[in-house]
C-alpha positions, 0 to 999 in steps of 0.5 A: 947822439947823446939824446938818440934813446929819447928818439921819436919815430914819424913826425914832421921834419924840424924847422931850419935851427931847430934844437937838435932834440927836435931835429930827431923828430920830437913833437914840440908843443906849446900850450896857451895857457897861464900855467904853462904860458912861455913852456915848450913840450917836446913829446919823445918815446924813449927806449928805455925809462927804468934808468941804472944809477952811475956807481959813483952817485952819492945815493942809496938806490941804484934805479931811477925812472923820471919821465921828464927832464926839465923842470918848470919848478924854477929852481935856480940851485937844482943840480939836475941843470946840468943834464939839460945840456946833454940835450943841446939845451941851457941849464938856465931858462931851457931847463925851466922851460923846455921840458922833455916829456917821455909820452910812453914811459908807463908802456916802457915800464911795464914792459921792463918789468916784465923783462927777464932780467928784470930782478924786482929792485927798487926804483927811486922817483923825483931824485932827478927832475920832479915827475909831480911838476906842472906838465903832470897835469896835463900828460898823466903819465904817473897813474900808469907808471904807478899801476905797472909798479903795482901790479908787479908788485915792485918796490919803489919810493917818490920825492916830490915837492908838488901837490899833484900826488895826492892825485894818485893816493888811490894807487899809491894804496892799492900798490902799498898794500902789495909792497913797500912804497914811501914818499917824501915831500921836500922842504928846505924851508917855511919861510914863505918868502924864501920860497917866492924867491927860490922854489917859484914854480912849486907849491909853498911849504905849508901844502907840501906839510899838507901832502905828507900828513895826507899821505901819512893819515892815508897809510902811505908813509912820507918823510921830510927832506930838509933839502936843500937847507940853504947857507945864509938864507935858510940855515939860522938855528931859528929857521931850523927849528920853525921847519922840524916844528912844522915837519913833526905838526905834519905827522912826517915819518922821519927828517933829514936835511941835505945841504946846498951843494952847487955842482956846474950847471946849478952853480953858474945859475944859483950864483947869477940868482944870487948876483940879482937878489943878495949880492952881498952874499956872493963873497960868503958863498965864495968861501964856503965853496971854495973847496968845489961843489959842497960845502966843508964837511964841519957845516953840513954834519953840524947842519945834520946834527941840528936836525937831529935834535929837533927832531928829537926834540919834537918826536919826528920818528917817535911813538908819540903824535907828531901831531902833538908835539910839544911846543917850541922854545923862546926863538933865539936871535936870528943869527947868519949861519951855523959856521 
């Protein structure tokens, strides 16, 4: 089966009509607390946890660790939604509320790092779903994973929208004393109204930038990924300026922007969200993404160039203190997009 590498040995027989994952004897749990209400966790024992990235992927790393599948952040644009269909679940509500937990992740990471074939290559975490989503507060998989990486002196990076990473700051510092460690927080916009709509299960952008500041103050270099910049919703010159200015004030080591892409699975869910919240944008989106999953190259390059210019203006990555960035210029009238 497609999820056979997530097989959990033993356990009770699954109920009739249960999802395929349960038929492989995963342990399904519901937790009756406000933060987990309406969610189901499938506890599985993974055969492998360090996974190789397909050669065709457009990413600058070869290996990842994802202790969870599915994510409670609820971001309608999440490109990882399609992966839930491999578990015979849907890419919409199931992805948000039916979370696969690899309960043996830490022990598997330690074993795989010790294998003779492993060459100590850098590992990226948080690149598919967030390893510091709400479930991590209960399952606490990351401390064991970080300890294994620290002990092996294996370089790694973490991308997150969560604040729970600060719980593991001592482990990150210990690892950084032995190998290359980097972190990044994802903040596509600092508009609180937009945040409530498109990232309802995440901490607010202000809190994420506080995480960035805390990590850098503790000696763990932290950048910011402006991901995604959402066309017609967070891409105006004034919005980009406000975001980069606050990122600079947080002391980010660098900032880079990625424009929203709408792969199958995410595309359908995001357009349904758009139909509910901003039906006026359906036609503009049909035009902008008529070529497929990605906005036109000149649009993407325009966003990236504008963010680079703003980063230079506010001293991100320079020698000057990021917390003493120059004051912002007068706000330009809000524009629909940079096109």
